[in-house]
N, C-alpha and C positions, 0 to 999 in steps of 0.2 A: 504494500500500500504506500503510495507516494505522499509527500508532504501535504499537498492540497487536499487529498482525500482524508488524511488524518485530521487536518485542521477542520474540515467539514464535519467529520464524525464527532469530534469533541468540541464543537463550536459553543455548546451550552456551558462548558467549563472555562472557556478562555477569559470571561470577564472577572474571574476570581482575583487575579492580582490587582485589578482596578478597585474591586470591592475592599480588599485589605488596605490599600493605600487610603481609600476614603474613610474607612473606619478609624484608621490611625490619625489622620490629619483633620477630620471633620470638626468644624467649629461653626455650625449653622446659626444664622439669626432667623428671626421670624420671617423676614422677606425671602431668605434662601429656602426655607421650608415651604412657604406658600408657592413660590415660583417653581421650585423643584417638583412638588407634588402635582401642580398643574401640567407641567411638561410630561411627567410620568403618566398621568391619566390620558393626555393626548396621544402619547406614543402607544400606550396599551390599547386605546380605542382603535388606532390604525391597525395594530396587530390583530385585534379581534375581528375587525371588518375583513381583513385579508384572510383570516382563518375561516370565516364563514363562507368565503368564495372557494377556498382550496380544500378545506376539510382535513382529514387525517394524513394525507401524504406529506404534509409539512414536517412531520415528526420522524422522518426517516433518517437513518444513519448513512445512507448512500445518496449521492447527488442524482437528481433526475426526478421524474414524476410519471405516474401511469398515464396521464393525459395532459394535454397542453391547456393551461388555464389562461384565458384571455378576457374574462369578464370581471365585473365588480371593480375593486381597486386595481386589479391587474390590467384594466383597460386604460389606466392613467399612468401607471408606472410598473415596470417589470418585476420589481423587488419590494413590494409594499411591506413585507415582514421586516426587511432590513431597514427600511425607512422608519418604521415604528421602533425598532431596536435603537437606532441612532437617537431618536427623540428621547427615548427612555434613558439611555446612557447619559445624555446631556442633562436630563432632569435629575438623575441621581447625583451627578457631579455637582450641579448647582445646589441641590439639597444639602450636600456636605458642607458647602460654604468654606469659610476659613481663609487664612492668609495665603494658602497655596492654590486657591480656587482657579486662578488664571492658568497656572501650570497644569493643574489637573484637567481643565477643559481642553487645553492644547493636546495633552497626552491622550485624552479620551478621543478627540477627533482623529489624531494620528493612528491610534489603535484601531479605531473603526475603519478608517480608510484602508489601512494595510491588510487587516484581517479580511474585510469584505471584498477587497479587490481580488484576493486570492480565491475566496469562496465563490464569488459571482463568476469569475473567469472559468472555474471548474464547472459550475452548474450550466453555464451557457454552452460550453463545449459539449457536455453530455446531452443537453436538450436539442442542440442543433443536430448531433448525430442521430438522435432518436426520432425527431420530428421533421428534419430536413427543411424544405422550402416553406412550409407553413410557419415554422419558427422564425426563419429569416424574414419573412413578411411581417410577422409580429414585431420583431426587433426593429425593423425599419420604421414602423408606425408608432411604437411606444418606447419612451426613454427608459434607460436602465435604473436611475436612482432619483432624479429630480422630476417630480410629477408635472405634467402639463395639462392644459385644458383645451388644446387644439383638437378639432374633430379628427377622429380616426375611425376605421371600419369596425373597431371592437367596442367602442363606446355605445352604451344603450342596449346591449344584448340582454335578452331575458335569460335568467338562469335560476337554478334552485340553490338556495343557501343551505349550509349546514345548520341544523337547529342549534339554538343558543345553549341548550344543556350539553350537547355533544361538543360544541365549540369550547365551552368553559372546561369540560373534561380534558380536551386536547391541550388546553393552555394551562392546566392546573399546576404542573411543576414549575413553569416559568412564573406564574402568579405567586406561588408560594415562596420561591427564591427571592423575587423582587420585594414581596411584602416583608420577608425576614430582614432583608438589608435595610429597608426603610425603617422598620421598627428599631433595629439596632442603632441606626443613625439618630433617630428621635430619642432613644434612651440615652445615648451619649450626650445629646443636647440638654436633656432634662437633668441628668445626674453629674455630668462631668464638664459642664461649661463654666 
């Protein structure tokens, strides 16, 4: 297994160093907490909407998908789950506050860009091999990371969404990890500020 596949397989664990740095350096103020929580909620909302469109295949350990998803948020951006993750990471960094906030934000952005450049490159190669021209057409119409509102042939498609109960079950481990980190940061704020 190559580096890209290993990084993809363990992508859920790679934020741990960032979490440890945040727990160590956190000195949040009320403004940091409020803004951080708003960003986290926004990012998680993006993730949940993307999961409703894609369903269970997002929780795979191998790059690829059983079918090409081009509806819902996937009609505006090819990687809405990663867009949601980026917003969440920024929100968690902001929530941590403290004198190192600017450096932590810069590190968070660099971490995100480097990790996801590798993962997205792998996923796109696998999807292109699997779906061929339909995937290339999709890539030509829909941007990789920065959503757009330009008309494209995928916007407005009707589709079945994954029920909320199943979506929340799919997202359960991510939600629990995120909630645990937020609670730890808030406890540090309350007892160690």
